TIDRENVEX-945957 format. One record per residue (C-alpha): residue in one letter; x, y, z; residue number from 1. Coordinates in steps of 0.25 Angstrom, whole numbers, plus 2048, in hexadecimal, padded with zeros to 3 digits. Example, Ala and Ser with C-alpha at 12.3 -4.5 7.8 and 13.67 -1.06 7.14 Angstrom:
2
<"a"; <831; 7EE; 81F>; 1>
<"s"; <837; 7FC; 81D>; 2>
This chain:
292
<"m"; <AE2; 517; 9E0>; 1>
<"l"; <AE8; 524; 9DB>; 2>
<"a"; <AF6; 525; 9DE>; 3>
<"l"; <AFC; 532; 9E5>; 4>
<"s"; <B08; 539; 9E1>; 5>
<"a"; <B0F; 545; 9E6>; 6>
<"l"; <B15; 551; 9DF>; 7>
<"v"; <B21; 557; 9E8>; 8>
<"l"; <B25; 564; 9E1>; 9>
<"p"; <B34; 567; 9E0>; 10>
<"d"; <B33; 574; 9E8>; 11>
<"r"; <B36; 56D; 9F5>; 12>
<"d"; <B42; 574; 9FC>; 13>
<"p"; <B4B; 56F; A00>; 14>
<"p"; <B4A; 563; 9F6>; 15>
<"a"; <B4A; 55A; A02>; 16>
<"d"; <B3C; 55E; A05>; 17>
<"f"; <B38; 559; 9F7>; 18>
<"i"; <B3E; 54B; 9FB>; 19>
<"a"; <B37; 54C; A08>; 20>
<"d"; <B29; 54E; A01>; 21>
<"v"; <B2C; 543; 9F7>; 22>
<"r"; <B2F; 539; A02>; 23>
<"h"; <B23; 53E; A0A>; 24>
<"a"; <B1B; 53B; 9FD>; 25>
<"e"; <B21; 52D; 9FC>; 26>
<"a"; <B1E; 52A; A0A>; 27>
<"a"; <B0F; 52E; A08>; 28>
<"g"; <B0F; 523; 9FD>; 29>
<"v"; <B0D; 52C; 9F0>; 30>
<"r"; <B10; 525; 9E3>; 31>
<"t"; <B19; 530; 9DC>; 32>
<"v"; <B20; 53D; 9E1>; 33>
<"w"; <B20; 546; 9D5>; 34>
<"t"; <B28; 554; 9D4>; 35>
<"y"; <B27; 55F; 9CA>; 36>
<"d"; <B31; 560; 9BF>; 37>
<"h"; <B32; 56F; 9BD>; 38>
<"l"; <B3D; 579; 9BD>; 39>
<"s"; <B34; 582; 9C5>; 40>
<"w"; <B25; 583; 9C8>; 41>
<"p"; <B1E; 590; 9C8>; 42>
<"t"; <B13; 58C; 9D2>; 43>
<"l"; <B1F; 58C; 9DD>; 44>
<"k"; <B27; 598; 9D9>; 45>
<"n"; <B33; 59C; 9E1>; 46>
<"r"; <B34; 58E; 9E8>; 47>
<"p"; <B40; 584; 9E7>; 48>
<"w"; <B3E; 57B; 9DB>; 49>
<"y"; <B47; 56F; 9D9>; 50>
<"s"; <B49; 565; 9CD>; 51>
<"s"; <B41; 559; 9CD>; 52>
<"v"; <B4B; 54F; 9C8>; 53>
<"p"; <B55; 550; 9D4>; 54>
<"l"; <B49; 551; 9DE>; 55>
<"l"; <B44; 544; 9D8>; 56>
<"a"; <B51; 53D; 9D9>; 57>
<"a"; <B52; 541; 9E8>; 58>
<"a"; <B43; 53C; 9EA>; 59>
<"a"; <B47; 52F; 9E3>; 60>
<"v"; <B52; 52C; 9ED>; 61>
<"s"; <B4A; 531; 9F9>; 62>
<"t"; <B3E; 528; 9F6>; 63>
<"t"; <B3C; 519; 9F4>; 64>
<"r"; <B2E; 517; 9EF>; 65>
<"v"; <B27; 523; 9E9>; 66>
<"r"; <B28; 526; 9DA>; 67>
<"i"; <B2E; 534; 9D6>; 68>
<"g"; <B2B; 53C; 9CA>; 69>
<"a"; <B2B; 54A; 9C3>; 70>
<"q"; <B1F; 551; 9BE>; 71>
<"v"; <B21; 555; 9B3>; 72>
<"a"; <B2E; 556; 9AB>; 73>
<"t"; <B2D; 55E; 99E>; 74>
<"p"; <B35; 562; 992>; 75>
<"n"; <B35; 570; 997>; 76>
<"f"; <B43; 56E; 99D>; 77>
<"r"; <B45; 55F; 99D>; 78>
<"h"; <B4D; 559; 991>; 79>
<"p"; <B4A; 54A; 990>; 80>
<"v"; <B58; 545; 98F>; 81>
<"p"; <B5D; 54A; 99D>; 82>
<"f"; <B4F; 548; 9A3>; 83>
<"a"; <B4F; 53A; 99F>; 84>
<"k"; <B5C; 537; 9A6>; 85>
<"e"; <B56; 53E; 9B3>; 86>
<"i"; <B4A; 535; 9B2>; 87>
<"m"; <B52; 528; 9B0>; 88>
<"t"; <B5B; 52C; 9BC>; 89>
<"l"; <B4F; 530; 9C5>; 90>
<"d"; <B49; 523; 9C2>; 91>
<"r"; <B55; 51B; 9C6>; 92>
<"i"; <B57; 523; 9D3>; 93>
<"s"; <B48; 521; 9D7>; 94>
<"g"; <B49; 512; 9D3>; 95>
<"g"; <B3E; 513; 9C9>; 96>
<"r"; <B35; 51C; 9D1>; 97>
<"l"; <B35; 528; 9C7>; 98>
<"d"; <B29; 52E; 9BF>; 99>
<"v"; <B2B; 539; 9B5>; 100>
<"g"; <B20; 543; 9B2>; 101>
<"v"; <B22; 54A; 9A4>; 102>
<"g"; <B1A; 555; 99D>; 103>
<"a"; <B1A; 560; 992>; 104>
<"g"; <B1C; 56B; 99C>; 105>
<"t"; <B16; 579; 99D>; 106>
<"e"; <B1A; 587; 998>; 107>
<"g"; <B1F; 58A; 9A6>; 108>
<"a"; <B2C; 58D; 9AD>; 109>
<"d"; <B33; 580; 9A9>; 110>
<"a"; <B30; 582; 99A>; 111>
<"a"; <B37; 590; 99A>; 112>
<"a"; <B43; 58C; 9A3>; 113>
<"l"; <B4C; 588; 998>; 114>
<"g"; <B4A; 595; 991>; 115>
<"e"; <B41; 591; 985>; 116>
<"p"; <B33; 596; 983>; 117>
<"p"; <B29; 58C; 989>; 118>
<"f"; <B23; 583; 97E>; 119>
<"d"; <B14; 583; 97B>; 120>
<"r"; <B0B; 578; 97F>; 121>
<"r"; <B0C; 571; 972>; 122>
<"e"; <B1B; 571; 971>; 123>
<"r"; <B1C; 56D; 980>; 124>
<"t"; <B14; 561; 97D>; 125>
<"e"; <B1C; 55D; 970>; 126>
<"r"; <B29; 560; 978>; 127>
<"f"; <B24; 557; 983>; 128>
<"a"; <B20; 54B; 97A>; 129>
<"e"; <B2E; 54B; 974>; 130>
<"w"; <B35; 54D; 982>; 131>
<"l"; <B2C; 541; 988>; 132>
<"s"; <B2F; 538; 97C>; 133>
<"m"; <B3E; 53A; 97E>; 134>
<"l"; <B3E; 539; 98D>; 135>
<"d"; <B36; 52B; 98B>; 136>
<"h"; <B41; 527; 981>; 137>
<"l"; <B4D; 52B; 98A>; 138>
<"l"; <B47; 524; 996>; 139>
<"t"; <B45; 517; 98E>; 140>
<"h"; <B52; 516; 986>; 141>
<"e"; <B60; 514; 98B>; 142>
<"i"; <B66; 51D; 980>; 143>
<"s"; <B5D; 527; 978>; 144>
<"t"; <B5F; 530; 96C>; 145>
<"v"; <B53; 538; 969>; 146>
<"r"; <B51; 545; 961>; 147>
<"g"; <B45; 54C; 962>; 148>
<"e"; <B40; 55A; 95E>; 149>
<"r"; <B42; 560; 96C>; 150>
<"f"; <B4B; 556; 973>; 151>
<"t"; <B57; 54D; 970>; 152>
<"a"; <B5E; 542; 976>; 153>
<"v"; <B6B; 53C; 971>; 154>
<"e"; <B71; 52F; 976>; 155>
<"v"; <B6B; 531; 984>; 156>
<"h"; <B6E; 526; 98D>; 157>
<"q"; <B63; 522; 998>; 158>
<"i"; <B6A; 517; 99F>; 159>
<"p"; <B66; 510; 9A8>; 160>
<"g"; <B58; 514; 9A5>; 161>
<"c"; <B4C; 515; 9AE>; 162>
<"v"; <B49; 50C; 9B9>; 163>
<"q"; <B3A; 50C; 9B5>; 164>
<"q"; <B39; 505; 9A7>; 165>
<"p"; <B37; 509; 99C>; 166>
<"r"; <B39; 517; 9A3>; 167>
<"v"; <B35; 51F; 9AE>; 168>
<"p"; <B25; 521; 9AD>; 169>
<"l"; <B21; 52F; 9A7>; 170>
<"t"; <B15; 536; 9AC>; 171>
<"v"; <B11; 540; 9A1>; 172>
<"a"; <B09; 54C; 9A4>; 173>
<"a"; <AFE; 54F; 99B>; 174>
<"a"; <AF1; 555; 999>; 175>
<"g"; <AEE; 557; 98A>; 176>
<"t"; <AED; 54D; 97F>; 177>
<"r"; <AFB; 54E; 979>; 178>
<"a"; <B01; 54C; 987>; 179>
<"l"; <AF8; 541; 98B>; 180>
<"r"; <AFD; 539; 97E>; 181>
<"l"; <B0B; 53B; 984>; 182>
<"v"; <B06; 534; 991>; 183>
<"a"; <B01; 529; 989>; 184>
<"r"; <B0E; 527; 981>; 185>
<"y"; <B19; 529; 98C>; 186>
<"g"; <B12; 52A; 99A>; 187>
<"q"; <B11; 520; 9A5>; 188>
<"a"; <B09; 52B; 9AC>; 189>
<"w"; <B01; 537; 9AA>; 190>
<"v"; <B00; 543; 9B3>; 191>
<"t"; <AF6; 54F; 9B2>; 192>
<"y"; <AF2; 55A; 9BB>; 193>
<"g"; <AE5; 55C; 9B3>; 194>
<"p"; <AE0; 568; 9AC>; 195>
<"y"; <AE8; 575; 9AD>; 196>
<"l"; <AE2; 580; 9B6>; 197>
<"q"; <AD6; 577; 9BA>; 198>
<"q"; <ADC; 570; 9C6>; 199>
<"d"; <AD4; 578; 9D0>; 200>
<"d"; <AC7; 573; 9CA>; 201>
<"p"; <AC6; 565; 9CF>; 202>
<"d"; <ABB; 560; 9C6>; 203>
<"s"; <AC1; 566; 9BA>; 204>
<"w"; <ACF; 561; 9BE>; 205>
<"l"; <ACA; 553; 9C0>; 206>
<"q"; <AC2; 553; 9B3>; 207>
<"a"; <ACE; 557; 9AB>; 208>
<"l"; <AD7; 54D; 9B1>; 209>
<"g"; <ACD; 542; 9AE>; 210>
<"a"; <ACC; 547; 99F>; 211>
<"q"; <ADB; 547; 99E>; 212>
<"s"; <ADC; 539; 9A4>; 213>
<"d"; <AD1; 534; 99A>; 214>
<"a"; <AD9; 53B; 98E>; 215>
<"l"; <AE6; 533; 993>; 216>
<"t"; <ADE; 526; 993>; 217>
<"e"; <AD9; 529; 985>; 218>
<"i"; <AE7; 52C; 980>; 219>
<"l"; <AED; 520; 987>; 220>
<"a"; <AE3; 517; 980>; 221>
<"a"; <AE6; 51D; 973>; 222>
<"c"; <AF5; 51A; 975>; 223>
<"g"; <AF2; 50C; 979>; 224>
<"r"; <AF6; 50E; 988>; 225>
<"s"; <AED; 509; 993>; 226>
<"t"; <AE6; 513; 99C>; 227>
<"s"; <AEE; 50E; 9A8>; 228>
<"s"; <AFC; 50F; 9A2>; 229>
<"v"; <AFD; 51D; 9A6>; 230>
<"r"; <AFD; 522; 9B4>; 231>
<"r"; <AF4; 52E; 9B6>; 232>
<"i"; <AF8; 539; 9BF>; 233>
<"v"; <AF1; 545; 9C3>; 234>
<"q"; <AF9; 551; 9CA>; 235>
<"v"; <AF1; 55A; 9D3>; 236>
<"p"; <AF7; 568; 9D0>; 237>
<"f"; <AFF; 56F; 9DB>; 238>
<"d"; <AF5; 57A; 9DF>; 239>
<"v"; <AE8; 571; 9DE>; 240>
<"r"; <AE2; 570; 9EC>; 241>
<"w"; <AD4; 56A; 9EB>; 242>
<"p"; <AD7; 55B; 9EB>; 243>
<"f"; <ADC; 55D; 9F9>; 244>
<"e"; <AD1; 564; 9FF>; 245>
<"s"; <ACC; 557; A06>; 246>
<"s"; <ACE; 548; A06>; 247>
<"d"; <AC1; 546; 9FF>; 248>
<"r"; <AC4; 550; 9F4>; 249>
<"y"; <AD2; 549; 9F2>; 250>
<"v"; <ACC; 53B; 9F2>; 251>
<"d"; <AC2; 540; 9E7>; 252>
<"c"; <ACD; 545; 9DE>; 253>
<"v"; <AD5; 539; 9DF>; 254>
<"g"; <AC9; 530; 9DC>; 255>
<"r"; <AC5; 538; 9D0>; 256>
<"l"; <AD3; 538; 9CB>; 257>
<"t"; <AD4; 529; 9CD>; 258>
<"a"; <AC7; 527; 9C5>; 259>
<"m"; <ACD; 52F; 9B9>; 260>
<"g"; <AD8; 525; 9B9>; 261>
<"f"; <AE3; 52D; 9C0>; 262>
<"d"; <AEE; 524; 9C7>; 263>
<"e"; <AF5; 52F; 9CF>; 264>
<"i"; <AF4; 53D; 9D5>; 265>
<"a"; <B00; 546; 9D8>; 266>
<"l"; <AFE; 550; 9E3>; 267>
<"h"; <B08; 55B; 9E7>; 268>
<"w"; <B0E; 556; 9F4>; 269>
<"p"; <B0B; 55E; A01>; 270>
<"r"; <B14; 56A; A02>; 271>
<"r"; <B1A; 570; A0F>; 272>
<"d"; <B19; 57F; A0B>; 273>
<"d"; <B0E; 57F; A00>; 274>
<"e"; <B00; 579; A01>; 275>
<"r"; <AFF; 577; 9F2>; 276>
<"g"; <AFE; 569; 9ED>; 277>
<"l"; <AF9; 55E; 9F7>; 278>
<"p"; <AF6; 565; A04>; 279>
<"s"; <AFD; 55E; A10>; 280>
<"g"; <AF0; 55D; A17>; 281>
<"a"; <AEA; 555; A0C>; 282>
<"l"; <AF6; 54B; A0B>; 283>
<"g"; <AEF; 541; A14>; 284>
<"f"; <AE2; 53F; A0D>; 285>
<"v"; <AE9; 540; A00>; 286>
<"l"; <AF2; 534; A04>; 287>
<"a"; <AE6; 52D; A09>; 288>
<"a"; <ADE; 52E; 9FC>; 289>
<"h"; <AE9; 527; 9F5>; 290>
<"g"; <AEA; 51C; A00>; 291>
<"l"; <AF8; 521; A05>; 292>
């Protein structure tokens, strides 16, 4: 059965409301509670927006079972050396319940926040590949010295290391061929929200997700990895409403995703002051569809 996960945005104010939603999602039986790792989010302008790492630390000590994670950390403002230390610490605080989503990032606000012009897509992909390689090395070695073209680590200590071995699972965001190869090389999971600007056309969205999943299967086989070695996660975008129009429609969507080989669906958890994401009125039949 397709697992259900929740996305709780870091705009809950006060932050205690974020923790309340995480605990609600845990009580409902979801697999993972994800939050966004951004400095700001244009979709929710002029709202409070908190940092993912301290929120996840608070969530870790406020829960006992649910996995927690970030979607998705990028090189836009994250350097692999301090971020690896934060990942290791979060994994220790949570008792080994951490997942970390990673991706190349976009040309949005995060990319310009540090005062440099945003990189084009090719440079973002190459930068991400080096960043991800260093992050993987840092998380699997007690002491690291790595010098790359864009990032450097010198005598970096990572002790005591992650609870989860050989390191925290990495969920790689990818749509194109180059990024899918990074999933095959480094990922324990893959996350996609499907084709850009096609999410409101259900058939096109689902067909594109199937094509992406098939492409990953081919790349995994070419790299000598089994098709089941990477967990496949689909994230329903924040503003998409059609899957929740009825119980039958949601069940049909889940069935089609399952047939494509997906393992998990991530939905934006119901919001008190904003009906975007999973509507509160649909929560009951959504949970029932996943046997919760």
